[in-house]
C-alpha positions in Angstrom: -18.0 75.4 -6.4 -18.5 74.7 -10.1 -15.4 74.0 -12.2 -14.0 76.8 -14.5 -15.6 77.1 -17.9 -14.1 75.4 -20.9 -15.0 76.6 -24.5 -17.3 73.6 -25.0 -19.1 74.4 -21.7 -19.8 77.9 -22.9 -21.0 76.8 -26.4 -23.1 73.9 -25.0 -24.8 76.1 -22.4 -25.6 78.7 -25.0 -26.9 76.0 -27.4 -29.2 74.6 -24.7 -30.5 78.1 -23.8 -31.3 78.9 -27.5 -32.8 75.4 -28.3 -36.0 76.1 -26.5 -36.6 79.3 -28.7 -35.5 77.6 -31.9 -37.8 74.6 -31.3 -40.8 76.8 -30.4 -40.3 78.9 -33.6 -39.5 75.9 -35.8 -36.0 77.1 -36.6 -32.7 75.3 -37.0 -29.9 75.6 -34.5 -26.3 74.7 -35.5 -22.8 75.0 -34.1 -20.0 75.9 -36.5 -16.4 74.8 -36.2 -15.0 77.8 -38.0 -16.1 80.9 -40.0 -16.2 79.1 -43.3 -18.6 76.5 -41.8 -20.9 79.3 -40.8 -21.2 80.2 -44.5 -21.8 76.6 -45.5 -24.5 76.3 -42.9 -26.2 79.5 -44.0 -26.2 78.1 -47.6 -28.4 75.2 -46.5 -32.1 75.7 -47.1 -34.1 75.9 -43.9 -37.9 76.0 -43.5 -37.9 79.2 -41.5 -34.7 80.6 -39.9 -31.3 79.4 -38.6 -29.1 80.2 -35.7 -25.4 79.4 -35.9 -23.2 79.6 -32.8 -19.4 80.0 -33.3 -16.7 80.2 -30.7 -14.4 82.9 -32.0 -11.7 82.4 -29.4 -10.3 83.9 -26.2 -7.5 86.2 -25.1 -5.8 87.1 -21.8 -7.9 89.6 -19.9 -5.5 90.6 -17.1 -2.0 91.1 -18.6 -0.9 88.3 -16.3 -1.2 85.1 -18.3 -0.8 82.9 -15.2 -4.0 84.4 -13.8 -5.9 82.4 -16.3 -8.7 84.9 -16.8 -9.7 85.3 -20.4 -12.2 87.2 -22.6 -14.1 84.7 -24.6 -15.8 85.9 -27.7 -18.8 84.0 -29.2 -20.7 84.8 -32.4 -24.4 84.1 -32.9 -25.5 84.4 -36.5 -29.2 84.6 -37.4 -30.5 84.0 -41.0 -33.9 83.5 -42.5 -35.2 81.7 -45.5 -37.5 84.5 -46.6 -38.9 83.3 -49.9 -40.2 85.7 -52.5 -41.8 88.9 -51.3 -43.8 91.6 -53.1 -41.9 94.4 -51.5 -38.1 94.2 -51.0 -36.8 94.5 -47.5 -40.2 94.1 -45.7 -39.5 90.5 -44.6 -36.5 91.8 -42.7 -38.6 94.0 -40.5 -42.2 93.1 -40.8 -43.9 90.0 -39.3 -46.6 88.3 -41.3 -49.2 85.7 -40.4 -46.9 82.9 -41.8 -43.5 84.2 -40.7 -41.7 86.1 -38.0 -39.3 88.8 -39.4 -35.6 88.4 -39.2 -35.2 91.5 -37.0 -37.8 90.1 -34.6 -35.9 86.9 -34.3 -32.6 88.8 -33.9 -34.1 90.9 -31.1 -35.5 87.9 -29.2 -32.2 85.9 -29.6 -30.1 88.8 -28.4 -32.3 89.1 -25.3 -32.0 85.4 -24.6 -28.2 85.4 -24.9 -27.9 88.5 -22.7 -30.2 87.0 -20.1 -28.3 83.7 -19.8 -26.4 83.3 -16.5 -23.2 81.4 -15.8 -22.0 80.5 -12.3 -20.5 83.6 -10.7 -17.5 81.7 -9.4 -16.4 80.9 -13.0 -17.2 84.1 -14.9 -18.8 87.5 -15.1 -22.1 85.6 -15.1 -23.5 87.1 -18.3 -22.4 87.9 -21.8 -21.5 91.4 -22.7 -23.1 92.5 -26.0 -20.5 93.7 -28.5 -22.8 94.6 -31.4 -24.4 93.3 -34.6 -23.5 93.6 -38.2 -24.5 92.0 -41.5 -22.8 88.7 -42.2 -20.5 88.8 -45.3 -18.5 86.2 -47.2 -14.7 86.4 -47.1 -14.9 88.2 -50.4 -17.2 90.8 -48.9 -20.5 89.8 -50.3 -23.4 90.4 -47.9 -25.5 87.4 -46.9 -29.1 87.3 -45.7 -28.0 87.1 -42.1 -26.7 89.1 -39.2 -23.8 88.3 -36.8 -24.1 89.3 -33.2 -21.0 89.1 -31.0 -20.8 88.5 -27.3 -18.0 88.5 -24.8 -17.7 86.7 -21.5 -14.9 87.1 -18.9 -14.2 83.7 -17.5 -11.5 81.7 -15.6 -9.7 78.8 -17.2 -9.2 75.3 -15.7 -6.1 75.1 -13.5 -3.0 73.5 -14.9 -0.2 71.8 -13.0 3.4 72.7 -13.9 6.1 70.0 -13.6 
């Protein structure tokens, strides 16, 4: 039986699952330590698009903290270095010969995350999709990115009480 999932197990498994897509599409994959680092990473110039993974935390899922079953929330932020376009908004939704649209990447990445499977003994096996919204700065300014949120019910490693 596999050991219970730790936060780093969840993030590393998700990173490994998305790396194949990112490499094939010539994108950049990053892991952020906190919400402010997400913004810093999005500010960096990338040749095509960027995926940023952020562990948003967990909370008790049972009302019985000793049960050690939690709801873990993970954010996957997708941005694209679009360059200049003749028509505003088209690069968000329209693929071209030289670039895949942001929404096409978003749809593919959402499907990959939803399809990922964890060991059934440690979790619900797959992420629940919580939705997607534009990424904004703490001041409320919209960025050229979208944040998808996912939840996973998982067990925590056992602890010994003295």
